[in-house]
Z-matrix of the N, CA and C atoms (Angstrom, degrees):
N
C 1 1.482
C 2 1.519 1 110.60
N 3 1.314 2 108.43 1 -50.83
C 4 1.513 3 121.84 2 -177.28
C 5 1.585 4 106.22 3 -55.32
N 6 1.280 5 116.58 4 -52.32
C 7 1.491 6 123.13 5 -178.46
C 8 1.507 7 110.09 6 -55.80
N 9 1.381 8 115.05 7 -36.21
C 10 1.514 9 118.48 8 -173.14
C 11 1.461 10 105.95 9 -73.71
N 12 1.306 11 119.46 10 -43.88
C 13 1.484 12 120.88 11 174.93
C 14 1.486 13 115.80 12 -59.16
N 15 1.355 14 118.86 13 -43.19
C 16 1.351 15 124.88 14 175.41
C 17 1.499 16 114.66 15 -60.47
N 18 1.268 17 114.35 16 -38.62
C 19 1.487 18 120.47 17 174.17
C 20 1.475 19 114.37 18 -64.93
N 21 1.380 20 110.90 19 -39.44
C 22 1.452 21 117.14 20 -175.14
C 23 1.594 22 110.62 21 -66.41
N 24 1.474 23 112.01 22 -44.05
C 25 1.416 24 118.85 23 173.84
C 26 1.506 25 116.07 24 -53.83
N 27 1.350 26 113.37 25 -46.48
C 28 1.419 27 118.84 26 -179.43
C 29 1.598 28 111.61 27 -64.40
N 30 1.313 29 118.43 28 -34.35
C 31 1.491 30 119.29 29 176.45
C 32 1.456 31 111.81 30 -72.54
N 33 1.389 32 120.72 31 -34.40
C 34 1.478 33 123.95 32 175.25
C 35 1.464 34 108.93 33 -64.21
N 36 1.307 35 114.70 34 -44.41
C 37 1.523 36 119.71 35 -178.83
C 38 1.509 37 112.06 36 -60.59
N 39 1.369 38 112.91 37 -43.22
C 40 1.483 39 119.23 38 -179.10
C 41 1.519 40 111.19 39 -66.85
N 42 1.360 41 113.57 40 -41.79
C 43 1.486 42 115.64 41 179.16
C 44 1.589 43 110.63 42 -66.97
N 45 1.349 44 117.10 43 -30.56
C 46 1.410 45 121.88 44 -178.31
C 47 1.576 46 107.86 45 -68.30
N 48 1.290 47 119.28 46 -41.68
C 49 1.423 48 124.68 47 176.98
C 50 1.600 49 112.96 48 -60.83
N 51 1.474 50 108.69 49 -43.35
C 52 1.471 51 115.83 50 175.15
C 53 1.543 52 112.73 51 -59.95
N 54 1.430 53 113.21 52 -39.18
C 55 1.451 54 115.07 53 -179.51
C 56 1.523 55 111.96 54 -68.41
N 57 1.310 56 116.19 55 -35.32
C 58 1.444 57 120.45 56 -178.63
C 59 1.552 58 107.46 57 -68.21
N 60 1.325 59 119.91 58 -46.18
C 61 1.424 60 122.96 59 175.63
C 62 1.561 61 112.22 60 -57.72
N 63 1.256 62 116.32 61 -44.35
C 64 1.479 63 121.92 62 175.05
C 65 1.452 64 111.89 63 -56.90
N 66 1.347 65 118.18 64 -46.71
C 67 1.416 66 121.69 65 178.91
C 68 1.512 67 115.53 66 -61.72
N 69 1.346 68 111.02 67 -43.51
C 70 1.504 69 115.46 68 173.61
C 71 1.452 70 113.35 69 -59.66
N 72 1.338 71 119.12 70 -42.75
C 73 1.473 72 123.04 71 178.39
C 74 1.487 73 109.53 72 -62.12
N 75 1.286 74 120.51 73 -44.61
C 76 1.498 75 122.57 74 179.76
C 77 1.500 76 109.26 75 -59.63
N 78 1.414 77 117.02 76 -43.21
C 79 1.420 78 120.64 77 -177.98
C 80 1.587 79 110.50 78 -66.07
N 81 1.260 80 118.87 79 -35.63
C 82 1.387 81 121.71 80 176.45
C 83 1.543 82 112.72 81 -66.48
N 84 1.266 83 112.94 82 -42.40
C 85 1.616 84 116.98 83 170.35
C 86 1.481 85 112.45 84 -56.03
N 87 1.332 86 114.50 85 -46.10
C 88 1.433 87 116.19 86 -177.49
C 89 1.505 88 115.57 87 -64.53
N 90 1.313 89 115.48 88 -36.93
C 91 1.466 90 118.62 89 171.31
C 92 1.403 91 118.24 90 -64.31
N 93 1.338 92 117.61 91 -38.52
C 94 1.433 93 127.16 92 174.66
C 95 1.502 94 109.44 93 -60.13
N 96 1.303 95 112.87 94 -49.23
C 97 1.459 96 113.24 95 177.07
C 98 1.462 97 118.55 96 -62.45
N 99 1.311 98 115.19 97 -38.17
C 100 1.426 99 119.01 98 172.63
C 101 1.528 100 115.02 99 -59.50
N 102 1.421 101 115.17 100 -35.22
C 103 1.411 102 119.55 101 172.44
C 104 1.344 103 118.19 102 -63.68
N 105 1.411 104 119.99 103 -35.25
C 106 1.389 105 125.70 104 -178.52
C 107 1.552 106 107.90 105 -72.12
N 108 1.286 107 118.80 106 -33.08
C 109 1.507 108 122.61 107 177.14
C 110 1.541 109 111.18 108 -68.29
N 111 1.298 110 116.05 109 -28.46
C 112 1.468 111 119.25 110 175.45
C 113 1.529 112 111.77 111 -80.54
N 114 1.299 113 112.08 112 106.00
C 115 1.466 114 122.52 113 -177.30
C 116 1.595 115 111.83 114 -44.42
N 117 1.303 116 118.54 115 122.49
C 118 1.417 117 120.86 116 173.81
C 119 1.492 118 116.44 117 76.99
N 120 1.326 119 117.77 118 1.96
C 121 1.422 120 121.89 119 -178.07
C 122 1.566 121 112.83 120 -131.42
N 123 1.346 122 119.59 121 84.02
C 124 1.408 123 121.27 122 -174.87
C 125 1.512 124 116.97 123 -71.10
N 126 1.332 125 117.19 124 -3.44
C 127 1.415 126 123.08 125 -178.74
C 128 1.460 127 118.45 126 -103.60
N 129 1.432 128 110.68 127 7.67
C 130 1.477 129 118.53 128 177.72
C 131 1.558 130 109.37 129 90.57
N 132 1.399 131 114.35 130 172.01
C 133 1.451 132 114.72 131 -179.40
C 134 1.490 133 118.08 132 -61.33
N 135 1.312 134 119.08 133 137.84
C 136 1.354 135 123.22 134 -176.51
C 137 1.609 136 110.35 135 -72.46
N 138 1.325 137 114.35 136 146.18
C 139 1.444 138 117.25 137 176.18
C 140 1.538 139 112.94 138 -82.61
N 141 1.370 140 117.19 139 -8.63
C 142 1.467 141 115.60 140 179.65
C 143 1.554 142 103.15 141 -112.82
N 144 1.393 143 107.05 142 162.53
C 145 1.551 144 118.00 143 -176.36
C 146 1.512 145 106.52 144 -106.35
N 147 1.285 146 117.76 145 120.73
C 148 1.457 147 119.12 146 -179.15
C 149 1.521 148 110.43 147 -84.92
N 150 1.281 149 117.89 148 129.59
C 151 1.495 150 119.75 149 173.87
C 152 1.556 151 108.06 150 -136.26
N 153 1.356 152 110.11 151 164.93
C 154 1.505 153 119.11 152 -179.89
C 155 1.561 154 106.29 153 -115.19
N 156 1.327 155 116.82 154 136.12
C 157 1.428 156 124.49 155 178.77
C 158 1.415 157 110.57 156 -122.67
N 159 1.365 158 119.58 157 122.32
C 160 1.423 159 123.95 158 -5.68
C 161 1.538 160 111.56 159 -80.48
N 162 1.216 161 117.72 160 156.94
C 163 1.465 162 127.35 161 -177.21
C 164 1.626 163 111.79 162 -81.87
N 165 1.384 164 113.67 163 -26.33
C 166 1.419 165 120.50 164 178.33
C 167 1.526 166 105.82 165 -138.49
N 168 1.364 167 113.60 166 131.05
C 169 1.465 168 118.74 167 -179.20
C 170 1.476 169 112.96 168 -149.73
N 171 1.342 170 113.43 169 160.81
C 172 1.515 171 118.98 170 173.84
C 173 1.526 172 105.39 171 -125.01
N 174 1.347 173 113.37 172 129.99
C 175 1.488 174 119.83 173 -176.84
C 176 1.539 175 105.65 174 -126.02
N 177 1.348 176 119.26 175 129.81
C 178 1.471 177 118.26 176 177.70
C 179 1.448 178 111.35 177 -78.14
N 180 1.396 179 116.94 178 158.07
C 181 1.340 180 122.99 179 -176.35
C 182 1.526 181 114.99 180 -51.05
N 183 1.354 182 118.74 181 130.72
C 184 1.528 183 119.13 182 -178.55
C 185 1.556 184 111.53 183 82.57
N 186 1.255 185 120.89 184 -6.65
C 187 1.542 186 116.02 185 -175.27
C 188 1.481 187 106.26 186 -96.58
N 189 1.323 188 113.19 187 170.19
C 190 1.592 189 121.87 188 -179.49
C 191 1.540 190 107.88 189 -121.00
N 192 1.298 191 106.81 190 153.02
C 193 1.518 192 119.92 191 173.44
C 194 1.510 193 109.15 192 -140.93
N 195 1.366 194 118.00 193 132.71
C 196 1.477 195 124.49 194 178.33
C 197 1.493 196 105.14 195 -96.34
N 198 1.329 197 115.23 196 117.18
C 199 1.526 198 118.18 197 173.39
C 200 1.539 199 111.05 198 -93.80
N 201 1.299 200 116.46 199 149.22
C 202 1.411 201 124.76 200 -175.83
C 203 1.442 202 113.78 201 -125.14
N 204 1.320 203 122.38 202 151.54
C 205 1.420 204 123.75 203 179.29
C 206 1.574 205 113.52 204 -104.13
N 207 1.288 206 118.72 205 149.06
C 208 1.424 207 123.51 206 170.46
C 209 1.508 208 107.39 207 -119.96
N 210 1.341 209 117.69 208 133.16
C 211 1.449 210 121.63 209 -179.72
C 212 1.568 211 109.46 210 75.04
N 213 1.317 212 116.28 211 -171.26
C 214 1.470 213 119.91 212 178.92
C 215 1.455 214 109.47 213 83.87
N 216 1.309 215 114.10 214 178.39
C 217 1.517 216 121.85 215 179.11
C 218 1.508 217 109.82 216 -123.27
N 219 1.345 218 118.42 217 120.62
C 220 1.397 219 123.00 218 -179.21
C 221 1.565 220 110.22 219 -68.90
N 222 1.389 221 117.20 220 160.34
C 223 1.460 222 124.77 221 -4.43
C 224 1.474 223 112.09 222 -78.06
N 225 1.409 224 109.53 223 165.88
C 226 1.449 225 118.78 224 177.78
C 227 1.576 226 114.30 225 -111.07
N 228 1.267 227 121.55 226 150.65
C 229 1.465 228 124.16 227 170.97
C 230 1.516 229 108.73 228 -124.92
N 231 1.332 230 117.34 229 151.41
C 232 1.459 231 127.87 230 -173.31
C 233 1.464 232 111.89 231 -126.07
N 234 1.368 233 114.35 232 144.14
C 235 1.489 234 119.74 233 175.39
C 236 1.567 235 105.81 234 -142.43
N 237 1.334 236 109.98 235 155.38
C 238 1.588 237 120.62 236 173.80
C 239 1.482 238 106.50 237 -122.92
N 240 1.348 239 112.37 238 136.52
C 241 1.479 240 120.97 239 -174.46
C 242 1.639 241 109.80 240 -86.45
N 243 1.274 242 112.81 241 -6.42
C 244 1.495 243 117.26 242 -177.23
C 245 1.571 244 111.18 243 -143.04
N 246 1.393 245 108.36 244 87.42
C 247 1.450 246 115.28 245 -175.02
C 248 1.524 247 113.59 246 -70.18
N 249 1.392 248 118.53 247 -17.98
C 250 1.466 249 117.41 248 170.79
C 251 1.418 250 116.55 249 -70.89
N 252 1.332 251 118.19 250 -26.90
C 253 1.454 252 122.37 251 175.46
C 254 1.543 253 111.59 252 -88.37
N 255 1.318 254 118.88 253 -32.31
C 256 1.533 255 115.67 254 176.15
C 257 1.439 256 107.08 255 -177.13
N 258 1.348 257 115.03 256 148.19
C 259 1.453 258 123.67 257 170.53
C 260 1.537 259 115.61 258 -107.05
N 261 1.283 260 119.49 259 161.36
C 262 1.420 261 121.28 260 -177.71
C 263 1.609 262 108.28 261 -138.95
N 264 1.262 263 115.97 262 139.00
C 265 1.438 264 120.94 263 177.75
C 266 1.521 265 110.18 264 -73.45
N 267 1.339 266 117.69 265 124.21
C 268 1.359 267 122.05 266 -166.98
C 269 1.487 268 117.51 267 -62.84
N 270 1.336 269 117.67 268 -25.19
C 271 1.472 270 120.36 269 -178.43
C 272 1.470 271 114.63 270 -111.64
N 273 1.393 272 116.53 271 1.08
C 274 1.494 273 117.42 272 -179.37
C 275 1.445 274 116.66 273 -123.79
N 276 1.388 275 117.21 274 -17.31
C 277 1.512 276 118.25 275 -176.31
C 278 1.494 277 117.41 276 76.95
N 279 1.331 278 117.87 277 13.87
C 280 1.409 279 123.64 278 175.18
C 281 1.546 280 114.26 279 -79.51
N 282 1.311 281 117.71 280 109.38
C 283 1.499 282 119.16 281 -178.30
C 284 1.435 283 110.33 282 -97.56
N 285 1.386 284 116.43 283 135.39
C 286 1.427 285 124.06 284 177.99
C 287 1.529 286 110.49 285 -120.98
N 288 1.326 287 118.54 286 119.44
C 289 1.437 288 122.78 287 -177.04
C 290 1.451 289 109.51 288 -73.75
N 291 1.428 290 115.87 289 140.34
C 292 1.409 291 117.03 290 -179.72
C 293 1.439 292 113.03 291 -92.34
N 294 1.418 293 118.49 292 -153.44
C 295 1.397 294 120.70 293 -173.75
C 296 1.435 295 114.72 294 -91.47
N 297 1.337 296 120.74 295 -5.87
C 298 1.489 297 128.85 296 -176.34
C 299 1.461 298 111.39 297 -107.46
N 300 1.418 299 115.45 298 135.30
C 301 1.443 300 114.72 299 170.46
C 302 1.472 301 112.07 300 -72.46
N 303 1.374 302 116.46 301 162.04
C 304 1.438 303 125.17 302 180.00
C 305 1.462 304 111.40 303 148.92
N 306 1.357 305 111.22 304 -167.21
C 307 1.482 306 121.28 305 178.70
C 308 1.498 307 114.45 306 -126.18
N 309 1.338 308 113.47 307 138.40
C 310 1.481 309 120.98 308 -178.06
C 311 1.501 310 107.98 309 -123.54
N 312 1.339 311 118.80 310 139.46
C 313 1.468 312 125.82 311 173.00
C 314 1.488 313 105.09 312 -100.62
N 315 1.323 314 114.18 313 125.41
C 316 1.441 315 123.05 314 178.55
C 317 1.572 316 107.41 315 -105.70
N 318 1.289 317 111.87 316 137.63
C 319 1.428 318 118.40 317 177.32
C 320 1.434 319 115.59 318 -127.26
N 321 1.362 320 120.27 319 129.41
C 322 1.391 321 128.55 320 174.13
C 323 1.507 322 110.05 321 -102.33
N 324 1.330 323 117.08 322 136.50
C 325 1.311 324 126.13 323 176.27
C 326 1.558 325 114.31 324 -122.35
N 327 1.338 326 120.78 325 124.53
C 328 1.425 327 116.05 326 -179.45
C 329 1.520 328 116.60 327 -90.47
N 330 1.323 329 121.23 328 -167.66
C 331 1.368 330 121.47 329 -167.99
C 332 1.515 331 114.32 330 -75.20
N 333 1.368 332 116.24 331 -19.29
C 334 1.437 333 122.31 332 177.41
C 335 1.423 334 116.26 333 -109.98
N 336 1.359 335 114.55 334 14.47
C 337 1.504 336 118.03 335 172.31
C 338 1.536 337 118.82 336 97.27
N 339 1.404 338 116.55 337 -3.09
C 340 1.437 339 118.42 338 176.01
C 341 1.596 340 107.75 339 -70.14
N 342 1.335 341 113.25 340 144.63
C 343 1.438 342 120.12 341 177.76
C 344 1.460 343 113.83 342 -123.01
N 345 1.387 344 116.51 343 160.77
C 346 1.462 345 121.98 344 175.79
C 347 1.580 346 102.79 345 -150.79
N 348 1.306 347 116.97 346 155.02
C 349 1.454 348 119.53 347 -179.65
C 350 1.561 349 111.74 348 -129.73
N 351 1.249 350 114.46 349 153.51
C 352 1.473 351 122.42 350 170.86
C 353 1.579 352 111.85 351 -132.49
N 354 1.259 353 113.87 352 154.05
C 355 1.488 354 119.73 353 179.63
C 356 1.508 355 112.29 354 -115.74
N 357 1.374 356 115.92 355 120.94
C 358 1.399 357 117.50 356 -177.50
C 359 1.633 358 107.23 357 -120.31
N 360 1.278 359 114.46 358 133.69
C 361 1.346 360 124.91 359 180.00
C 362 1.583 361 113.71 360 -110.33
N 363 1.363 362 112.43 361 126.39
C 364 1.483 363 117.09 362 -178.95
C 365 1.524 364 105.09 363 -109.86
N 366 1.385 365 119.08 364 105.68
C 367 1.471 366 117.70 365 179.30
C 368 1.456 367 110.78 366 -76.14
N 369 1.409 368 117.24 367 151.12
C 370 1.466 369 122.11 368 174.63
C 371 1.523 370 110.31 369 -69.46
N 372 1.245 371 114.80 370 155.30
C 373 1.522 372 125.03 371 170.85
C 374 1.447 373 109.46 372 -77.76
N 375 1.314 374 120.49 373 148.90
C 376 1.484 375 124.80 374 175.76
C 377 1.564 376 112.73 375 -83.16
N 378 1.344 377 115.49 376 122.89
C 379 1.466 378 120.06 377 169.15
C 380 1.496 379 110.76 378 -60.01
N 381 1.359 380 119.90 379 132.49
C 382 1.396 381 119.58 380 174.90
C 383 1.590 382 110.87 381 -114.29
N 384 1.273 383 117.56 382 153.08
C 385 1.470 384 122.18 383 -175.67
C 386 1.573 385 111.04 384 -119.97
N 387 1.264 386 112.75 385 168.00
C 388 1.480 387 116.42 386 -179.43
C 389 1.516 388 113.84 387 -80.59
N 390 1.327 389 114.81 388 -10.77
C 391 1.413 390 122.53 389 172.18
C 392 1.526 391 112.02 390 -135.04
N 393 1.320 392 119.40 391 156.29
C 394 1.490 393 125.02 392 -176.64
C 395 1.595 394 109.41 393 -87.48
N 396 1.337 395 113.34 394 -22.94
C 397 1.419 396 117.24 395 179.40
C 398 1.497 397 115.34 396 -170.48
N 399 1.271 398 121.60 397 172.54
C 400 1.487 399 122.99 398 -172.44
C 401 1.516 400 104.78 399 -131.09
N 402 1.404 401 117.97 400 140.22
C 403 1.441 402 121.19 401 166.73
C 404 1.337 403 109.69 402 -122.52
N 405 1.367 404 120.30 403 134.63
C 406 1.442 405 124.45 404 -173.29
C 407 1.524 406 106.60 405 -133.48
N 408 1.343 407 113.04 406 129.83
C 409 1.493 408 120.95 407 -178.17
C 410 1.520 409 113.59 408 -114.96
N 411 1.312 410 117.07 409 -2.80
C 412 1.522 411 119.23 410 -177.75
C 413 1.483 412 111.53 411 -112.97
N 414 1.291 413 116.43 412 141.53
C 415 1.466 414 125.17 413 174.01
C 416 1.490 415 109.08 414 -69.22
N 417 1.369 416 113.42 415 120.73
C 418 1.500 417 118.68 416 -179.64
C 419 1.443 418 112.75 417 78.36
N 420 1.265 419 114.86 418 13.94
C 421 1.515 420 123.03 419 177.11
C 422 1.599 421 114.54 420 -73.05
N 423 1.281 422 115.30 421 131.02
C 424 1.482 423 119.39 422 -179.35
C 425 1.478 424 110.44 423 -99.06
N 426 1.355 425 114.57 424 141.00
C 427 1.497 426 122.57 425 174.61
C 428 1.510 427 106.89 426 -130.97
N 429 1.356 428 114.90 427 132.15
C 430 1.477 429 121.02 428 -177.53
C 431 1.522 430 107.26 429 -107.41
N 432 1.317 431 117.62 430 125.65
C 433 1.467 432 119.89 431 171.58
C 434 1.628 433 108.95 432 -123.53
N 435 1.246 434 113.31 433 157.89
C 436 1.451 435 118.16 434 -175.70
C 437 1.496 436 113.93 435 -124.41
N 438 1.310 437 114.87 436 134.60
C 439 1.522 438 121.03 437 175.10
C 440 1.463 439 105.59 438 -77.25
N 441 1.376 440 118.25 439 121.91
C 442 1.360 441 122.94 440 -176.06
C 443 1.523 442 115.69 441 -104.49
N 444 1.344 443 119.40 442 -14.24
C 445 1.412 444 120.39 443 -179.50
C 446 1.540 445 112.65 444 -150.86
N 447 1.309 446 116.99 445 151.47
C 448 1.457 447 126.60 446 173.80
C 449 1.535 448 112.93 447 62.57
N 450 1.302 449 120.32 448 21.79
C 451 1.439 450 124.98 449 168.18
C 452 1.510 451 112.91 450 -91.01
N 453 1.304 452 119.61 451 147.88
C 454 1.443 453 121.34 452 178.38
C 455 1.554 454 112.60 453 -85.88
N 456 1.323 455 116.73 454 -20.61
C 457 1.454 456 119.90 455 -176.38
C 458 1.499 457 114.90 456 91.18
N 459 1.396 458 112.84 457 -7.49
C 460 1.527 459 120.57 458 -176.92
C 461 1.498 460 111.38 459 -75.24
N 462 1.375 461 119.60 460 -33.91
C 463 1.473 462 125.14 461 -174.85
C 464 1.423 463 110.80 462 146.53
N 465 1.348 464 115.81 463 173.64
C 466 1.429 465 120.99 464 -173.95
C 467 1.550 466 108.12 465 -138.82
N 468 1.298 467 118.21 466 149.47
C 469 1.429 468 120.74 467 165.67
C 470 1.654 469 106.16 468 -113.39
N 471 1.280 470 114.99 469 157.81
C 472 1.488 471 117.42 470 -177.44
C 473 1.490 472 113.53 471 -145.66
N 474 1.303 473 117.15 472 155.47
C 475 1.365 474 125.52 473 -177.82
C 476 1.512 475 107.21 474 -136.83
N 477 1.408 476 117.48 475 139.19
C 478 1.436 477 119.07 476 -176.57
C 479 1.516 478 108.14 477 -128.02
N 480 1.272 479 123.80 478 138.96
C 481 1.453 480 122.89 479 178.45
C 482 1.562 481 107.24 480 -140.88
N 483 1.331 482 117.19 481 139.31
C 484 1.415 483 126.33 482 -178.48
C 485 1.582 484 107.82 483 -84.43
N 486 1.261 485 115.87 484 117.97
C 487 1.532 486 122.45 485 177.94
C 488 1.482 487 110.39 486 -65.84
N 489 1.342 488 120.67 487 -26.97
C 490 1.439 489 127.20 488 -174.16
C 491 1.517 490 109.10 489 -88.63
N 492 1.322 491 118.26 490 72.05
C 493 1.523 492 121.06 491 -170.00
C 494 1.488 493 110.03 492 -71.30
N 495 1.337 494 125.20 493 -21.94
C 496 1.430 495 123.56 494 -177.91
C 497 1.463 496 117.37 495 -99.53
N 498 1.274 497 118.75 496 1.05
C 499 1.476 498 123.03 497 -171.87
C 500 1.521 499 110.65 498 -73.53
N 501 1.320 500 118.31 499 -24.45
C 502 1.463 501 117.81 500 -178.01
C 503 1.490 502 110.57 501 92.84
N 504 1.324 503 125.80 502 -4.33
C 505 1.426 504 127.67 503 -178.39
C 506 1.481 505 104.98 504 -93.53
N 507 1.369 506 118.34 505 120.57
C 508 1.360 507 125.52 506 -169.56
C 509 1.618 508 116.14 507 -114.83
N 510 1.325 509 113.43 508 -10.04
C 511 1.524 510 118.89 509 178.94
C 512 1.536 511 105.88 510 -70.71
N 513 1.327 512 114.58 511 151.79
C 514 1.559 513 127.50 512 174.32
C 515 1.347 514 115.87 513 -127.49
N 516 1.283 515 119.19 514 140.84
C 517 1.447 516 124.34 515 171.62
C 518 1.513 517 111.60 516 -58.25
N 519 1.297 518 117.80 517 152.74
C 520 1.515 519 123.08 518 174.69
C 521 1.605 520 110.25 519 -102.13
N 522 1.318 521 112.44 520 146.56
C 523 1.484 522 115.48 521 179.31
C 524 1.519 523 108.78 522 -126.18
N 525 1.301 524 116.64 523 132.68
C 526 1.409 525 122.14 524 175.87
C 527 1.558 526 108.94 525 -125.55
N 528 1.306 527 116.06 526 130.53
C 529 1.514 528 119.60 527 -176.17
C 530 1.543 529 104.48 528 -104.16
N 531 1.442 530 110.85 529 134.98
C 532 1.403 531 119.27 530 169.88
C 533 1.451 532 111.15 531 -138.56
N 534 1.324 533 115.13 532 111.25
C 535 1.552 534 121.21 533 -173.42
C 536 1.441 535 105.40 534 60.15
N 537 1.382 536 120.03 535 -122.62
C 538 1.498 537 126.81 536 -174.05
C 539 1.568 538 108.86 537 -98.73
N 540 1.395 539 115.13 538 4.46
C 541 1.471 540 114.70 539 -179.09
C 542 1.556 541 112.27 540 -105.54
N 543 1.300 542 114.65 541 148.37
C 544 1.484 543 117.54 542 176.02
C 545 1.576 544 103.02 543 -124.25
N 546 1.357 545 110.01 544 132.13
C 547 1.472 546 116.75 545 177.23
C 548 1.508 547 106.45 546 -109.61
N 549 1.354 548 113.87 547 122.37
C 550 1.475 549 121.69 548 -178.18
C 551 1.520 550 107.77 549 -109.59
N 552 1.351 551 115.19 550 122.43
C 553 1.438 552 116.69 551 -177.20
C 554 1.508 553 110.11 552 -117.26
N 555 1.358 554 116.98 553 130.73
C 556 1.503 555 120.57 554 -176.38
C 557 1.398 556 113.16 555 -70.29
N 558 1.342 557 124.71 556 159.05
C 559 1.396 558 126.23 557 176.95
C 560 1.520 559 113.34 558 -59.46
N 561 1.305 560 122.74 559 163.22
C 562 1.382 561 126.18 560 179.00
C 563 1.533 562 113.82 561 -71.26
N 564 1.367 563 114.92 562 -20.36
C 565 1.477 564 118.36 563 178.84
C 566 1.626 565 109.51 564 -121.73
N 567 1.246 566 114.21 565 125.95
C 568 1.528 567 114.23 566 -178.27
C 569 1.520 568 105.52 567 -81.26
N 570 1.393 569 116.31 568 161.36
C 571 1.433 570 119.50 569 176.51
C 572 1.488 571 111.17 570 -65.33
N 573 1.284 572 114.26 571 149.12
C 574 1.495 573 119.61 572 -179.47
C 575 1.601 574 110.80 573 -74.19
N 576 1.292 575 115.73 574 172.65
C 577 1.499 576 118.85 575 175.66
C 578 1.454 577 110.83 576 -61.05
N 579 1.391 578 114.89 577 -39.31
C 580 1.436 579 118.55 578 -177.49
C 581 1.646 580 112.65 579 -67.18
N 582 1.353 581 112.60 580 -36.06
C 583 1.512 582 118.47 581 177.16
C 584 1.540 583 110.20 582 -72.75
N 585 1.287 584 117.50 583 -32.49
C 586 1.478 585 119.29 584 -179.27
C 587 1.546 586 112.78 585 79.15
N 588 1.384 587 106.32 586 175.78
C 589 1.525 588 112.87 587 174.47
C 590 1.548 589 113.88 588 -58.33
N 591 1.316 590 118.93 589 144.63
C 592 1.409 591 121.79 590 178.97
C 593 1.476 592 110.11 591 -114.14
N 594 1.358 593 115.22 592 131.99
C 595 1.485 594 121.95 593 174.93
C 596 1.537 595 112.42 594 -106.69
N 597 1.274 596 112.95 595 123.91
C 598 1.498 597 117.96 596 177.56
C 599 1.451 598 115.06 597 -115.47
N 600 1.329 599 117.36 598 143.39
C 601 1.500 600 125.47 599 175.12
C 602 1.422 601 106.42 600 -98.13
N 603 1.370 602 122.18 601 119.69
C 604 1.441 603 124.79 602 174.17
C 605 1.529 604 107.84 603 -103.31
N 606 1.299 605 115.18 604 131.36
C 607 1.504 606 122.38 605 177.60
C 608 1.537 607 110.20 606 -112.71
N 609 1.207 608 119.29 607 115.46
C 610 1.460 609 121.95 608 178.77
C 611 1.569 610 110.30 609 -107.87
N 612 1.376 611 114.88 610 137.02
C 613 1.500 612 119.72 611 -176.79
C 614 1.453 613 106.13 612 -126.89
N 615 1.304 614 120.78 613 135.03
C 616 1.451 615 123.74 614 174.96
C 617 1.506 616 109.11 615 -72.36
N 618 1.387 617 115.58 616 130.87
C 619 1.448 618 120.82 617 -176.56
C 620 1.478 619 114.35 618 -65.71
N 621 1.302 620 119.65 619 -19.17
C 622 1.542 621 124.42 620 -175.63
C 623 1.473 622 110.51 621 -103.49
N 624 1.367 623 117.42 622 -56.42
C 625 1.546 624 114.54 623 -171.68
C 626 1.445 625 109.87 624 -101.18
N 627 1.276 626 122.92 625 2.63
C 628 1.535 627 126.29 626 178.72
C 629 1.470 628 112.03 627 63.78
N 630 1.283 629 124.81 628 13.91
C 631 1.436 630 121.19 629 170.36
C 632 1.528 631 113.43 630 -61.30
N 633 1.252 632 122.63 631 145.69
C 634 1.412 633 125.98 632 -174.59
C 635 1.466 634 113.23 633 -130.89
N 636 1.365 635 116.55 634 148.03
C 637 1.382 636 125.50 635 176.33
C 638 1.511 637 109.80 636 -145.17
N 639 1.438 638 114.67 637 154.69
C 640 1.506 639 120.72 638 178.87
C 641 1.468 640 109.36 639 -123.70
N 642 1.295 641 117.12 640 158.90
C 643 1.484 642 122.76 641 169.10
C 644 1.459 643 107.23 642 -158.15
N 645 1.367 644 111.90 643 160.95
C 646 1.560 645 121.03 644 -173.29
C 647 1.543 646 106.73 645 -99.72
N 648 1.382 647 110.42 646 139.98
C 649 1.461 648 117.63 647 179.11
C 650 1.479 649 106.96 648 -126.47
N 651 1.373 650 118.68 649 116.93
C 652 1.442 651 124.26 650 -176.47
C 653 1.457 652 109.72 651 -105.77
N 654 1.303 653 116.05 652 119.91
C 655 1.506 654 120.45 653 175.65
C 656 1.465 655 109.24 654 -112.05
N 657 1.398 656 111.79 655 115.85
C 658 1.485 657 120.22 656 -177.61
C 659 1.471 658 110.83 657 -71.14
N 660 1.391 659 116.77 658 155.20
C 661 1.446 660 125.19 659 178.36
C 662 1.520 661 106.70 660 -72.63
N 663 1.228 662 113.86 661 164.81
C 664 1.475 663 122.39 662 177.68
C 665 1.540 664 110.21 663 -68.09
N 666 1.298 665 117.81 664 139.29
C 667 1.399 666 122.78 665 -176.57
C 668 1.587 667 104.94 666 -69.33
N 669 1.381 668 115.19 667 146.33
C 670 1.408 669 121.79 668 171.40
C 671 1.437 670 116.67 669 -53.58
N 672 1.376 671 124.54 670 137.77
C 673 1.394 672 123.82 671 -179.06
C 674 1.493 673 110.58 672 -74.23
């Protein structure tokens, strides 16, 4: 009888070990399945949170910034979604701003598929001119200004707005770009004495690199007869 009980306990103990091993095996299969469900990560969810430092940055045209990772599993790879704004070295995280202003989203991917993103803004450079502003007193008078810095030489677009919105004067000067020069010609009719002097803001944008500059154009009222 004693031997029978001893043998029964040994069988129960053996089956208990087998049950534990089976349970551990099932748990391992469950974790593996969860890993398959996580896109790009066959080993299951990472216990670390991948981040990029800095996550938001401003880089001037032509400058570099080295991004770093926190957390995740090395090695890391890097991509930029806007190569016109800036490129990034795939295995080092060194970002180089291009010649165009704009925003690029940088993505870091670790060895098991975790991702993190950062936003980099590249501001445009300011166009500068040989004069700060123009004053014109003649109807149909032409004034020539020159873009002296940060222009590409490809060409310019321009916009002009009258700051005196309630004066009733609606004519606008015209602007023609030739190389780095802008010729501004006043309207054929000057503002009347009642309308007064007119102040315009001229915005000039480089057609290639989108750099922008502004200047003031003052059109004097017609002289009293």
